[in-house]
DRENDO-1510 file (C-alpha; in Angstrom, 1 decimal, always signed):
<recs>
REC; n; res; u; v; w
REC; 1; MET; -100.6; +40.0; +84.2 .
REC; 2; LYS; -98.1; +37.2; +83.3 .
REC; 3; LYS; -100.8; +34.7; +84.1 .
REC; 4; ILE; -103.3; +36.3; +81.8 .
REC; 5; LEU; -100.7; +36.5; +79.0 .
REC; 6; LEU; -99.8; +32.9; +79.5 .
REC; 7; LEU; -103.5; +31.9; +79.4 .
REC; 8; LEU; -104.0; +33.9; +76.3 .
REC; 9; ALA; -101.0; +32.4; +74.6 .
REC; 10; LEU; -102.1; +28.9; +75.6 .
REC; 11; GLY; -105.6; +29.6; +74.2 .
REC; 12; PHE; -104.3; +30.8; +70.9 .
REC; 13; CYS; -102.1; +27.7; +70.7 .
REC; 14; LEU; -105.1; +25.4; +71.3 .
REC; 15; LEU; -107.1; +27.3; +68.7 .
REC; 16; GLY; -104.3; +26.8; +66.3 .
REC; 17; ILE; -104.2; +23.1; +66.9 .
REC; 18; ILE; -108.0; +22.8; +66.6 .
REC; 19; SER; -108.1; +24.9; +63.4 .
REC; 20; GLN; -105.4; +22.7; +61.8 .
REC; 21; ALA; -107.3; +19.4; +62.0 .
REC; 22; ALA; -106.8; +17.3; +58.8 .
REC; 23; GLU; -109.4; +15.7; +56.6 .
REC; 24; THR; -108.9; +12.4; +54.7 .
REC; 25; ALA; -110.2; +10.9; +51.5 .
REC; 26; GLN; -109.7; +7.4; +50.2 .
REC; 27; ILE; -109.4; +5.7; +46.9 .
REC; 28; SER; -110.5; +2.0; +46.8 .
REC; 29; VAL; -108.4; +0.1; +44.3 .
REC; 30; THR; -109.8; -3.2; +42.9 .
REC; 31; VAL; -107.6; -5.5; +40.9 .
REC; 32; THR; -107.8; -9.0; +39.5 .
REC; 33; LEU; -104.8; -11.0; +38.3 .
REC; 34; GLU; -104.9; -12.7; +35.0 .
REC; 35; SER; -105.8; -16.4; +35.2 .
REC; 36; ILE; -104.8; -18.7; +32.4 .
REC; 37; SER; -106.4; -22.1; +32.6 .
REC; 38; VAL; -107.6; -24.8; +30.2 .
REC; 39; SER; -109.5; -28.0; +30.7 .
REC; 40; VAL; -110.7; -30.9; +28.5 .
REC; 41; SER; -114.0; -32.8; +28.9 .
REC; 42; SER; -112.4; -36.2; +29.4 .
REC; 43; PRO; -108.8; -36.8; +30.6 .
REC; 44; SER; -108.4; -40.1; +28.8 .
REC; 45; TRP; -109.1; -42.1; +25.7 .
REC; 46; ALA; -108.9; -45.9; +26.1 .
REC; 47; ILE; -108.4; -47.2; +22.6 .
REC; 48; GLY; -108.0; -50.9; +23.5 .
REC; 49; THR; -106.3; -53.5; +21.3 .
REC; 50; VAL; -105.8; -52.5; +17.6 .
REC; 51; ALA; -104.1; -54.1; +14.6 .
REC; 52; ALA; -100.7; -52.8; +13.4 .
REC; 53; GLU; -101.0; -49.7; +11.2 .
REC; 54; SER; -104.7; -49.4; +11.9 .
REC; 55; VAL; -106.3; -45.9; +12.3 .
REC; 56; THR; -108.6; -45.1; +15.2 .
REC; 57; GLU; -110.6; -41.9; +15.7 .
REC; 58; SER; -111.7; -40.6; +19.1 .
REC; 59; SER; -115.1; -39.1; +20.0 .
REC; 60; ALA; -115.2; -35.3; +20.2 .
REC; 61; TYR; -113.7; -33.6; +23.2 .
REC; 62; THR; -114.7; -30.2; +24.5 .
REC; 63; VAL; -111.8; -27.8; +25.4 .
REC; 64; THR; -112.7; -25.0; +27.8 .
REC; 65; ASN; -110.9; -21.7; +28.6 .
REC; 66; ASN; -111.3; -21.7; +32.4 .
REC; 67; GLY; -109.2; -18.5; +32.7 .
REC; 68; ASN; -110.4; -14.9; +32.8 .
REC; 69; VAL; -108.6; -13.7; +29.7 .
REC; 70; THR; -108.4; -14.7; +26.0 .
REC; 71; GLU; -106.1; -17.6; +25.5 .
REC; 72; LYS; -104.2; -19.4; +22.7 .
REC; 73; ILE; -104.7; -23.2; +23.0 .
REC; 74; SER; -101.9; -25.4; +21.7 .
REC; 75; ILE; -101.8; -29.2; +21.4 .
REC; 76; VAL; -98.9; -31.7; +21.1 .
REC; 77; CYS; -98.4; -35.4; +21.5 .
REC; 78; GLY; -95.4; -37.0; +23.3 .
REC; 79; ASN; -93.7; -40.3; +23.1 .
REC; 80; SER; -94.9; -43.4; +25.0 .
REC; 81; ALA; -92.5; -45.7; +26.9 .
REC; 82; ASP; -91.6; -47.8; +23.8 .
REC; 83; TRP; -93.0; -45.8; +20.8 .
REC; 84; THR; -92.0; -42.5; +19.2 .
REC; 85; VAL; -94.6; -40.1; +17.8 .
REC; 86; VAL; -93.8; -39.1; +14.2 .
REC; 87; GLY; -95.5; -37.2; +11.3 .
REC; 88; THR; -94.9; -40.2; +9.0 .
REC; 89; ILE; -94.4; -43.8; +10.1 .
REC; 90; SER; -91.3; -45.2; +8.5 .
REC; 91; THR; -90.1; -48.0; +10.9 .
REC; 92; THR; -91.2; -50.1; +13.9 .
REC; 93; ASN; -92.1; -48.5; +17.2 .
REC; 94; GLN; -93.3; -45.3; +15.6 .
REC; 95; PHE; -96.9; -44.1; +15.8 .
REC; 96; LYS; -98.8; -41.1; +14.5 .
REC; 97; MET; -101.3; -38.9; +16.4 .
REC; 98; GLU; -103.3; -36.3; +14.7 .
REC; 99; ALA; -105.8; -33.7; +15.8 .
REC; 100; LYS; -108.6; -31.7; +14.2 .
REC; 101; GLY; -111.0; -29.1; +15.6 .
REC; 102; GLY; -110.9; -25.5; +16.5 .
REC; 103; ASP; -108.6; -23.8; +14.0 .
REC; 104; LEU; -107.4; -27.2; +12.7 .
REC; 105; LEU; -109.9; -27.8; +10.0 .
REC; 106; SER; -108.5; -31.2; +8.9 .
REC; 107; TYR; -106.3; -33.7; +10.7 .
REC; 108; ASN; -102.8; -32.4; +11.5 .
REC; 109; SER; -100.0; -34.5; +12.9 .
REC; 110; ILE; -99.3; -33.3; +16.5 .
REC; 111; ASP; -95.7; -34.7; +16.7 .
REC; 112; SER; -94.8; -31.0; +17.1 .
REC; 113; THR; -96.9; -28.3; +18.7 .
REC; 114; LYS; -99.9; -27.1; +16.7 .
REC; 115; VAL; -102.3; -24.2; +17.6 .
REC; 116; LEU; -105.7; -25.7; +18.2 .
REC; 117; LYS; -107.3; -22.2; +18.8 .
REC; 118; ALA; -105.4; -19.0; +18.3 .
REC; 119; SER; -107.9; -16.9; +20.3 .
REC; 120; LEU; -110.4; -18.4; +22.7 .
REC; 121; ALA; -112.3; -16.0; +24.9 .
REC; 122; ALA; -112.7; -16.4; +28.6 .
REC; 123; ALA; -115.2; -19.2; +29.3 .
REC; 124; GLY; -115.1; -20.0; +25.5 .
REC; 125; THR; -115.1; -23.6; +24.3 .
REC; 126; VAL; -113.8; -25.7; +21.4 .
REC; 127; THR; -116.4; -28.5; +21.1 .
REC; 128; ASP; -115.1; -30.4; +18.1 .
REC; 129; LEU; -111.6; -31.6; +19.1 .
REC; 130; LYS; -110.9; -35.1; +17.7 .
REC; 131; LEU; -107.8; -37.2; +17.8 .
REC; 132; GLN; -106.8; -39.8; +15.3 .
REC; 133; PHE; -104.2; -42.5; +16.2 .
REC; 134; THR; -102.3; -44.6; +13.6 .
REC; 135; ALA; -100.8; -47.7; +15.2 .
REC; 136; PRO; -97.1; -48.7; +14.7 .
REC; 137; GLN; -96.0; -51.2; +12.1 .
REC; 138; ALA; -96.0; -55.0; +12.7 .
REC; 139; GLY; -92.9; -56.0; +14.7 .
REC; 140; SER; -93.2; -53.1; +17.1 .
REC; 141; VAL; -93.1; -53.6; +20.8 .
REC; 142; ILE; -96.3; -55.3; +21.9 .
REC; 143; ALA; -97.2; -53.8; +25.2 .
REC; 144; SER; -99.9; -51.5; +26.5 .
REC; 145; GLN; -98.7; -47.9; +25.9 .
REC; 146; THR; -99.8; -44.6; +27.6 .
REC; 147; ILE; -99.4; -41.7; +25.2 .
REC; 148; PRO; -99.4; -38.1; +26.5 .
REC; 149; VAL; -101.4; -35.5; +24.6 .
REC; 150; THR; -100.9; -32.1; +26.1 .
REC; 151; LEU; -103.1; -29.0; +25.8 .
REC; 152; THR; -101.4; -25.7; +26.7 .
REC; 153; ALA; -103.1; -22.3; +27.3 .
REC; 154; ALA; -101.1; -19.1; +26.9 .
REC; 155; LYS; -101.7; -15.5; +26.1 .
REC; 156; PRO; -102.1; -14.9; +22.4 .
</recs>
């Protein structure tokens, strides 16, 4: 009798385990991180030899939002090894760099940061960026200079 009761108890336990089997469901989560990236159609502008105080205009550059979100594109010019970028040339060893295109409808000095495009959609382009360089006064350092112009992409 004890064996039968033990078998019955064991059977009920097994049925309890089988009847309590769990089921699962899944949620697939897909996520993409924001990517902020900008490029320009040409990484350089070789002006060559120019006269003091002369003005030279570049060809048009294309700026592309390579990111996956809308971006604000800014532009600024830095100093060269021997010359200082200024808004208005007043002495030797100073030069002026200006930009127009995008939201800059006319030439603007880029001795400080300017917004080239306040809102550029992903894969969007600015096709009309031009630079204008005004050479330093006579008496300035006469040596080849490399002038950095930087485009920066950020969230608007």
